[in-house]
C-alpha positions as CSV (number, residue, x, y, z in Angstrom):
1,X,-5.5,18.9,-0.6
2,X,-6.0,21.9,1.1
3,X,-4.2,25.6,1.4
4,X,-1.6,24.1,3.2
5,X,-0.6,21.6,0.6
6,X,2.9,21.9,1.2
7,X,2.7,20.2,4.5
8,X,0.2,17.4,2.9
9,X,2.3,15.3,0.9
10,X,4.0,13.6,4.4
11,X,1.0,14.0,7.0
12,X,-2.0,13.6,4.7
13,X,-4.2,10.3,6.2
14,X,-7.0,10.2,3.7
15,X,-7.9,7.4,1.8
16,X,-9.1,8.6,-1.0
17,X,-5.5,9.4,-1.5
18,X,-4.2,5.6,-1.5
19,X,-7.3,4.3,-3.1
20,X,-6.0,6.7,-5.8
21,X,-2.6,5.7,-5.5
22,X,-3.3,2.0,-5.6
23,X,-5.5,2.3,-8.7
24,X,-2.9,4.2,-11.1
25,X,0.0,2.2,-9.3
26,X,-1.6,-1.4,-9.5
27,X,-3.3,-1.6,-12.3
28,X,-4.2,-3.9,-13.9
29,X,-2.2,-6.6,-12.5
30,X,-4.2,-6.4,-9.1
31,X,-7.3,-4.6,-10.2
32,X,-10.2,-5.1,-12.4
33,X,-10.0,-8.6,-11.3
34,X,-6.5,-9.2,-12.2
35,X,-5.0,-11.4,-9.2
36,X,-1.9,-11.4,-9.6
37,X,0.3,-12.4,-6.3
38,X,-3.3,-13.6,-4.8
39,X,-3.9,-9.8,-4.5
40,X,-7.2,-8.5,-6.5
41,X,-7.7,-5.0,-4.8
42,X,-11.4,-4.2,-5.1
43,X,-11.2,-1.4,-2.3
44,X,-10.5,-0.9,1.3
45,X,-12.0,-4.0,2.5
46,X,-9.7,-6.1,0.2
47,X,-6.4,-5.1,2.0
48,X,-7.0,-4.0,5.8
49,X,-7.0,-6.4,8.2
50,X,-6.6,-9.3,5.2
51,X,-3.8,-12.1,5.5
52,X,-1.5,-11.4,2.6
53,X,-1.1,-15.4,1.6
54,X,3.0,-14.4,0.8
55,X,3.5,-13.9,4.1
56,X,2.1,-13.9,7.8
57,X,1.5,-10.5,7.8
58,X,-1.4,-8.7,6.7
59,X,-1.5,-6.8,3.5
60,X,-2.2,-3.8,5.9
61,X,-1.8,-3.7,9.8
62,X,-3.7,-0.5,10.8
63,X,-1.3,1.6,13.2
64,X,1.9,-0.3,11.9
65,X,3.5,0.1,8.4
66,X,6.5,-2.4,9.4
67,X,3.6,-4.9,9.9
68,X,1.7,-4.5,7.1
69,X,2.8,-6.8,4.0
70,X,2.3,-4.0,1.3
71,X,4.2,-1.6,3.1
72,X,7.4,-4.4,2.6
73,X,6.7,-5.3,-1.0
74,X,6.4,-1.6,-2.2
75,X,9.9,-1.0,0.1
76,X,11.8,-4.2,-1.5
77,X,11.9,-5.5,1.7
78,X,9.1,-8.3,1.3
79,X,11.6,-11.3,1.1
80,X,13.0,-10.4,5.0
81,X,9.1,-11.2,6.2
82,X,8.6,-14.3,4.0
83,X,7.0,-12.7,1.3
84,X,8.6,-13.4,-2.8
85,X,8.8,-12.1,-6.3
86,X,9.6,-8.8,-7.1
87,X,9.3,-5.2,-5.5
88,X,6.3,-3.4,-6.4
89,X,4.8,-1.6,-8.7
90,X,8.2,-2.1,-10.5
91,X,11.5,-2.0,-9.5
92,X,13.0,-0.2,-12.5
93,X,10.1,2.7,-11.4
94,X,9.4,2.1,-7.4
95,X,6.8,4.4,-5.8
96,X,8.2,8.2,-5.4
97,X,9.2,9.8,-1.9
98,X,5.4,11.4,-1.9
99,X,3.6,8.2,-2.7
100,X,5.7,5.9,0.0
101,X,5.0,8.8,2.4
102,X,1.5,8.9,1.8
103,X,0.9,4.9,2.2
104,X,3.0,4.7,5.5
105,X,1.5,8.0,6.9
106,X,-2.4,6.4,6.4
107,X,-1.3,2.8,7.3
108,X,0.8,4.5,10.8
109,X,-2.7,6.6,11.4
110,X,-5.0,3.7,11.2
111,X,-5.8,2.8,8.0
112,X,-9.0,4.1,8.5
113,X,-11.8,4.0,5.4
114,X,-12.2,7.8,5.1
């Protein structure tokens, strides 16, 4: 974040923020060798342009959150796109609005690795 942090929460597209979000919210089930739901997160290359295995969508489709299975999984709309299971990270503790904005903005901005 920078001096105008008040605007960063909905516009920042830095992968480091997304990486930190995934490590904070998706551990240990999908990190450190955990492979719940066929997803084992080991960094950028394990998500972007990678088929989800639960849907016809890739986990992350650069430039379009609505074509990204991860977006549907955290939004609770995964069954609408052929997915299964529960909303993630947990339906009783969904991602915050700020975290959703960070993830969505990063995907829509092209899901770059930097």
